N, C-alpha and C positions, 0 to 999 in steps of 0.2 A: 742648748743646741748640741746635736750629736757631733762627735769629732770629725766624722767624714763630711758632714754638712758644712761645718765651720771651715774645714780645709778647702772645700769646693768653692765656698763664697770668697775666700781669700785669693785663691788662684784665679777664678774667673773675674773677680773684681779688678785684679791687677791687669788682666788682659784688656778689659774694657777701658781702664784708665789709660793704657798705652795706645788705645785706638786700633788694636790689631789682634787677630786670632791666628796663631801659627797653624801649619799644616799637620794637625794631629787629629783630624776628624776621620770619618769613614774613608777608606782608601779608594783609589781610582776604580778598581774592579767592581767594588760594591756600589759606587756611585753610578756606574753605567747601568747596573741592574735597577737602581732606584729610578733612573730616568725612564727605563722601559716600563716599570710598574706605574709610574706617574702618568705616562702616555696612555695607559689602559683606562684611566679614569677621565680622560678628556672627551668633551663633546665633539661630534664629527668634524665640524669646520676647523676648529683649533687643532684637532688631532691631525688632520690632513696637512695643515700648514707646518706643524712641528716635524712630522715625518718627512716632509719634503725638504726640510732643512736640518736633518738629524745630525749631520757632521758638525754643523755650526753650534747646535744646541749642546752637543757633547763637549765641544771645545770650551764652551762657557762653563760647563759643570766642572771641568778639569783645569780651569785657567790658573789656579794657584799652584798646581803641580807643574804646569808648563813654564810658568814664570818664576817658580820657587819664591813666591811672595806671601806675606802675611795678609790677612783680611780682617775686616771688622763686620760682623753680622748686621750691625745697625746701619751699615751703608746700604742696606737693601731698599730703604726709602728712596734714595737717589736713583738707584738702578730701576726701580719700579716706575717712578715718575718719568724718567727718560724713555723707558720702553713705551709707556702710554703715549707720550708725545710722538714717538716714531710711528706707532701704529695709526694714530690719528692723521698723520701726514702721509699715510699710505706708503711708507718706506719699508714695506715688508720684505723686499728682495735684498735689502742691504744686510751685509754679514753681521753687523753689530746688533741688528734688531733680533734676529734669531738667537744670537749668542747670549743676549740679555736674559732669555728664559733660562738658559743653563746656568748663568751666573747666580740668578735668584735661587735656583735649586741648590747650588753649591753653598751659598750663605746659610740657607735653611739647614742643610745637612751638618754644617759645622756648628750651628747653634745648639743642636740637640744631641750631637755625638757624645758618647761617654768617654771618649779618648781614642788614641791611636789603635787601630785594629790591624793586625799583621796581614790578614788575608780575608777573602770573601767567605772562607769557611767559618770565620768567627761569627758571621751573620747568617743564620739559617731560618729566615721567617717562612715557616711552612705555609702560612696564610697571611695575606695582607687584605684588610677589609676597608672599603671606602666609607668614610663617615659622612659623605655628602658635602656639597659645595657650601662654603662659608665665606661670605664676601669679606674683602679686606679694604675697608675705607681708609684705614690708617696703617700703612705698612710697618712703620717704626713701632707702634704699639703692639701690633700682632707679633712682631719678632721678640719684643720684650716679654710678652706673655709666654712665648715658647721657651725662652731662656729661664724665666722664673719658675715655670711649671716643671722643668726638667733638671734644674741645677742640683737637686739632691742626688741625682743619679750619675754625676760625673765620677768616673773611676770605677763604676760598676759595669764590668764587661762580661757579665754572665750572659749566656746564650739567650735566656728568657728576657732579660732587660734590654739587651741590644736589639732583639727582634721587635720589641715594643717600640723602641725609639726609631727603628727603621720605618715602621708603619707611620709613626708621627711625622717623620720627615717627608715621606711620600705624600701624605694627605695635606700637609702644610704647603708643600711645593705646588700641589694641584690647585689649592686655593689662590695662591699668588698668581699663577698662570692664568686661570680662568678670570679672576678679578680684573687683571690688567687688560685682557682681551675685551671683556664686556665694558669696562670703563672707557675704552677707546671707541665704543659704539659698533663693534664688529659682531656679526651674527655667530652664534655658537651651534645652532641646531639643538636637537634634543639632549638634555643633560643626562649624565649617567646617574642612575638611582642610588641612593644611599644603601649600603649593605652589599654592594657589588664586591665579589671576592676574587682575589688572585691566588690560586693554589700553586705552590711551587712545583708540586708533582706534575700538574698539567703543563706548566711551562717546560719542565724537563722532558716530558714526552714529546712536545712539539720540537724541541731542540734536537732530540735524538732522531726523530723522524726526518728532520731537515738534513741532519748529518748523514743518515743512511741514504737518503735520496741523492745527496751530493757524491757520496762514495760510489753508489751504483752508476751514476752518470759518468764519473771519472773512469771506472772500470770498463764501461761500455765503449768509451772513447779510446782507451788503450787497445782493446780488441779490434776496433775498427781500423786502426792505423796500419797494421801489417797487411791486411787485405787490400788496402788502398795502394800500398807500395807495390804489391804483386801485380795489380792491374796496370799500374804505371809502367812496370818493367816489360809487360807483354806488348804494349802499344808499339814500341820501336820495332819489334820482331815482325809485326804485321806489315809495317811500312816497307821492310826489306823484301818481303815476299811480293808485295805489289810492284816493287821496282824491277824484279827479275822477269815478271811477265812482260 
């Protein structure tokens, strides 16, 4: 066994025995991007629900940061089953229902992360490819498979490796989300086809276009305010002339 692999097994084994995983996974900024990418792979019905509760989903993804608490990735089974029960009971509007989607994504990201990343610039996945929906009949086993498949890469924070693990996390989170939704008997609409791509350059163009539009709107609003003040100042003068007559 390679030295790095042996060290990774010791470290992660100790974490699992303690039943907790510290906050050393993908950082908050990167996780927000992961959520956005995962949303792109959602079928329409689920996508609409998640987007309508986006603040709650995001809060779930960042719950360990907010609470400064450790987590255990294998707890995803409990979160998954609880979410399915809530969906079946039509408790979609409750905060903890939407939040559970984010919590599952958080646990997945922690399970595959190579370690603490200082900023989102450490993760630069130019391309994220959807590998298609894979049902999750046993959440615990699915999570264990993710851990086992990626344990050799703990500590490898090269841009290439982290970008790969980013994609693994997004695809796995998508599987958990869709599986829970379908298991609850809810309609999904047409599924996103395998091979769908998210190009970081395309997302950047969209963000720049939005930023430019917002800046233009703000500038137009600033220019409009002085003219409105002048009009307001002229009105009293007109009233005075009317009074003299």
